[in-house]
C-alpha positions as CSV (number, residue, x, y, z in Angstrom):
1,M,79.4,97.4,103.6
2,G,79.6,95.7,100.2
3,Q,76.9,97.9,98.6
4,Q,77.5,98.1,94.9
5,R,76.6,100.8,92.5
6,D,74.8,99.8,89.3
7,L,77.5,101.2,87.1
8,T,79.9,99.6,84.6
9,Y,82.9,101.0,82.8
10,R,84.8,99.6,79.9
11,G,88.5,100.1,79.8
12,H,90.5,102.3,82.2
13,M,88.6,104.2,84.9
14,P,90.5,107.5,85.5
15,S,91.0,108.4,89.2
16,A,92.7,111.1,91.2
17,E,93.1,108.6,94.0
18,P,96.1,106.4,94.8
19,T,95.2,102.7,94.0
20,V,96.1,99.3,95.4
21,A,95.2,96.1,93.6
22,V,93.9,93.1,95.5
23,L,93.9,89.7,93.8
24,T,92.2,86.4,94.9
25,A,91.9,83.0,93.4
26,L,88.7,81.6,94.7
27,P,85.2,83.1,94.8
28,L,85.0,82.8,98.6
29,E,88.2,84.7,98.9
30,Y,86.9,87.4,96.6
31,K,83.7,87.6,98.6
32,A,85.5,88.0,101.9
33,V,87.4,91.1,100.6
34,K,84.5,92.6,98.8
35,A,82.4,92.4,102.0
36,L,84.7,95.0,103.5
37,L,84.4,97.5,100.7
38,T,81.9,100.3,100.1
39,D,81.0,102.5,97.1
40,I,81.8,99.6,94.8
41,E,81.8,100.2,91.0
42,E,82.1,97.3,88.6
43,V,84.8,97.9,85.9
44,A,85.2,95.8,82.8
45,H,88.4,95.9,80.7
46,D,87.9,95.3,77.0
47,D,89.9,92.1,77.2
48,G,87.2,90.6,79.4
49,T,88.7,91.0,82.8
50,Y,86.3,92.4,85.5
51,A,87.1,94.2,88.7
52,D,85.2,95.6,91.6
53,V,86.6,99.0,92.6
54,G,85.7,100.3,96.0
55,R,86.8,102.1,99.1
56,V,87.2,101.5,102.8
57,P,85.9,104.4,104.9
58,G,88.7,106.5,106.3
59,L,91.4,105.2,104.0
60,P,92.9,107.1,101.0
61,W,93.1,104.1,98.8
62,R,91.1,103.2,95.8
63,I,90.9,99.3,96.0
64,A,90.7,97.3,92.7
65,L,89.6,93.8,93.5
66,V,90.2,91.1,90.8
67,R,89.8,87.3,90.8
68,T,92.6,85.5,89.0
69,G,91.4,81.9,89.1
70,V,93.4,79.0,90.5
71,G,97.1,78.3,89.8
72,V,100.4,80.0,89.2
73,L,99.9,80.7,85.5
74,N,96.5,82.4,86.0
75,A,97.9,84.4,88.9
76,S,100.9,85.6,86.9
77,T,98.9,86.6,83.8
78,V,96.2,88.5,85.6
79,T,98.6,90.2,87.9
80,M,100.4,91.6,84.9
81,R,97.2,92.6,83.3
82,V,95.9,94.4,86.4
83,N,99.2,96.2,86.8
84,N,99.0,97.6,83.3
85,W,95.4,98.5,83.8
86,F,95.3,100.2,87.2
87,R,99.0,101.1,87.7
88,P,98.6,100.4,91.5
89,Q,101.1,101.5,94.1
90,A,100.9,98.1,95.7
91,A,99.4,94.7,95.0
92,F,98.2,92.1,97.4
93,F,97.3,88.4,96.9
94,V,94.8,87.4,99.6
95,G,93.3,84.0,100.3
96,I,93.6,80.7,102.0
97,A,96.4,78.1,102.4
98,G,97.1,74.7,103.9
99,R,99.3,74.5,106.8
100,L,102.7,72.8,106.9
101,D,103.7,73.9,110.5
102,K,101.6,71.8,112.8
103,D,101.6,74.6,115.5
104,L,99.4,76.8,113.3
105,E,95.7,76.7,114.0
106,I,92.9,77.1,111.5
107,G,92.4,80.8,110.9
108,T,96.0,81.8,111.6
109,V,97.1,84.6,109.3
110,V,100.4,84.1,107.5
111,V,102.1,87.0,105.8
112,A,104.6,85.5,103.3
113,S,108.1,86.8,104.1
114,K,109.1,85.0,100.9
115,V,107.5,82.4,98.6
116,Y,109.2,79.3,97.2
117,A,108.5,77.8,93.8
118,I,108.8,74.1,94.9
119,H,108.9,72.3,91.5
120,G,112.3,73.5,90.3
121,G,115.1,71.0,90.1
122,K,117.1,68.5,88.0
123,L,116.6,64.8,87.9
124,R,119.8,62.8,87.4
125,D,121.3,59.5,88.4
126,G,118.1,58.5,90.2
127,R,117.9,61.6,92.4
128,F,116.2,64.9,92.3
129,D,118.5,67.9,92.9
130,V,116.4,70.9,94.1
131,R,116.9,74.2,92.3
132,P,114.5,76.5,94.1
133,A,113.4,79.9,93.2
134,S,112.1,82.4,95.7
135,W,110.7,85.9,95.9
136,Q,110.9,88.3,98.9
137,V,108.1,90.5,100.2
138,S,108.3,94.2,99.5
139,Y,110.2,96.0,102.3
140,R,107.7,98.8,102.3
141,L,104.7,96.5,102.7
142,E,106.5,94.4,105.2
143,Q,107.1,97.4,107.4
144,A,103.5,98.4,107.3
145,A,102.3,94.9,108.0
146,G,104.7,94.5,110.8
147,K,103.2,97.5,112.5
148,A,99.6,96.5,111.7
149,L,99.8,92.8,112.5
150,E,102.7,92.3,114.8
151,D,100.7,90.3,117.4
152,T,98.1,88.7,115.1
153,A,100.0,87.1,112.2
154,E,102.9,84.9,111.3
155,F,105.6,86.4,109.1
156,K,107.1,83.2,107.5
157,P,107.9,81.7,104.1
158,I,105.2,79.9,102.1
159,A,105.6,77.1,99.6
160,V,103.8,77.3,96.3
161,G,103.0,74.6,93.7
162,D,100.3,73.6,91.4
163,V,99.0,70.9,93.8
164,V,96.5,70.6,96.6
165,L,98.3,68.8,99.5
166,D,96.0,66.9,101.8
167,D,98.3,64.0,103.0
168,D,101.0,64.7,105.5
169,K,102.5,61.2,104.8
170,A,102.7,61.8,101.1
171,E,106.1,62.0,99.2
172,L,105.5,65.7,98.6
173,A,105.0,66.4,102.3
174,S,108.4,64.6,103.1
175,F,110.0,66.5,100.2
176,L,108.8,69.9,101.6
177,Q,110.0,69.0,105.1
178,K,113.4,68.1,103.8
179,H,114.0,71.0,101.4
180,Y,111.6,73.8,102.5
181,Q,111.4,73.2,106.2
182,D,111.0,76.8,107.1
183,A,107.8,77.1,105.0
184,V,104.8,77.1,107.3
185,A,102.0,76.9,104.7
186,I,101.4,75.8,101.1
187,E,99.2,77.4,98.4
188,M,98.9,77.6,94.6
189,E,99.3,81.1,93.2
190,G,101.9,83.1,95.2
191,T,105.0,82.6,93.0
192,G,103.1,83.6,89.8
193,F,101.9,86.7,91.5
194,A,105.3,87.5,93.0
195,H,107.2,87.0,89.7
196,A,104.7,89.2,87.8
197,A,105.2,91.9,90.5
198,H,109.0,91.5,90.2
199,V,109.0,92.1,86.4
200,S,106.7,95.1,86.9
201,E,109.0,97.9,88.0
202,H,108.2,99.5,91.3
203,L,105.2,97.3,92.1
204,N,105.3,96.5,95.9
205,A,103.7,93.1,96.5
206,M,102.6,91.1,99.4
207,I,100.8,87.7,100.0
208,I,98.4,87.3,102.9
209,R,97.0,83.9,103.6
210,G,94.7,82.4,106.2
211,V,95.2,78.8,107.2
212,S,92.1,76.8,106.2
213,D,93.2,73.2,106.5
214,K,95.9,71.0,108.1
215,A,97.0,69.3,104.9
216,D,96.8,65.9,106.7
217,G,93.8,64.2,105.1
218,T,91.1,66.2,107.1
219,K,90.6,68.9,104.5
220,G,87.2,67.7,103.5
221,D,85.9,67.7,107.0
222,T,87.3,71.2,107.9
223,D,86.0,72.6,104.6
224,K,82.5,71.4,105.5
225,D,82.9,73.1,108.9
226,G,83.5,76.5,107.3
227,S,87.2,76.7,107.7
228,Q,87.8,78.2,104.2
229,A,85.4,81.1,104.8
230,L,86.9,81.7,108.3
231,A,90.5,81.7,106.9
232,A,89.5,84.0,104.0
233,S,87.8,86.5,106.2
234,K,90.8,86.6,108.6
235,A,93.1,87.2,105.6
236,A,90.8,90.0,104.3
237,E,90.7,91.7,107.7
238,A,94.5,91.5,107.8
239,L,94.7,93.2,104.5
240,I,92.6,96.1,105.7
241,A,94.7,96.5,108.7
242,V,97.8,96.7,106.5
243,L,96.2,99.3,104.3
244,R,95.4,101.4,107.4
245,K,99.1,101.7,108.0
246,L,100.3,102.0,104.4
247,K,100.7,105.5,103.2
248,P,100.4,106.6,99.5
249,V,103.5,107.7,97.8
250,D,103.6,110.8,95.5
251,G,99.8,111.3,95.4
252,P,97.6,109.7,92.7
253,T,98.5,106.7,90.7
254,A,99.9,107.7,87.3
255,A,98.8,106.1,84.1
256,P,101.7,105.1,81.8
257,T,102.9,106.4,78.5
258,T,103.4,103.8,75.8
259,A,103.9,103.4,72.1
260,P,101.4,104.0,69.3
261,G,98.9,101.3,68.6
262,A,97.9,100.7,72.2
263,H,94.6,98.8,72.4
264,A,91.6,101.1,72.6
265,G,90.0,101.3,76.0
266,R,93.3,100.7,77.9
267,P,94.9,103.5,79.9
268,E,97.9,103.6,77.5
269,A,95.7,104.6,74.6
270,A,94.3,107.6,76.4
271,T,97.6,108.9,77.7
272,Y,100.1,108.5,74.8
273,G,101.2,111.9,73.5
274,G,103.5,110.9,70.6
275,D,107.3,111.0,70.5
276,H,108.7,112.6,73.6
277,I,111.9,113.4,75.3
278,S,112.7,112.9,79.0
279,H,116.1,113.5,80.6
280,H,117.3,114.0,84.1
281,G,120.0,116.4,85.2
282,T,121.6,118.9,82.9
283,F,121.6,118.3,79.1
284,N,123.6,120.7,76.9
285,G,122.7,120.1,73.2
286,P,120.1,120.5,70.5
287,V,116.7,118.8,71.1
288,T,114.0,118.0,68.6
289,G,110.7,117.1,70.2
290,K,107.2,118.2,71.0
291,I,105.8,120.4,73.8
292,V,102.6,118.9,75.3
293,N,100.7,120.9,78.0
294,H,98.6,119.5,80.8
295,Y,95.6,119.3,78.6
296,G,97.3,117.2,75.9
297,D,97.3,119.9,73.2
298,Q,100.3,119.7,70.9
299,G,102.7,122.6,70.9
300,R,105.4,123.6,68.5
301,S,108.6,121.7,67.6
302,Q,111.8,123.2,68.8
303,G,115.4,122.7,68.0
């Protein structure tokens, strides 16, 4: 697996196959997912974003793999970009996390039932009042993951913040225990990814993490022992298991229609057909519009 074709595209790569997007933050997370793909084609968007697009034998999905970089802002920005680019039926963020629940072992897979943005709040009168935000996992993906991973993963909340926690005696650790005691792991991208999916209509989203450290001051030692690679591979394997259960909806992924002036090389620019009219149900009245056939040829105006 992992063989790559020496072929590069610019802009949108048309496909008759349903698509899922897989995002990672770190190179080793990216590598773990890519190792499970075949027939890989490198795709470059004209804004500079790269993706490896591949398949898993026996699955109907075209899988677009993109690395976001570390942090909530990067995750949010790139998720929106990838959604506009590939129009996937589902998106997954796959990678590693530090544990908060001391019962979890290195390599345990955690599927986020929801993610908490841990930095929200108000400071007044010498105290910090927590004002958390949270995002739920997609029901459709949760159902598929429940079937695929019911005995091999934890389905629990995850805390997200722009911080690497490696001290279980730190003020942040106590804060999390007090206010987010049901969170079993902590990472740095999930809320940005989840919010981007939330504002992208109909994008099912899920976060899958492998526990790579104990967040207790031993991270350096466990990292040296290969815990990050182990956790990333476990998360990647869980992703593929979920995709084996997940069924495509309504056939191929559809490219969007958008306004004139879309940037050349993006799917919008190739699919826009001018002013159009769309209505559902029965409409009794005059219509001025344009008929466009399946080949994009303009027809006549009617009224």
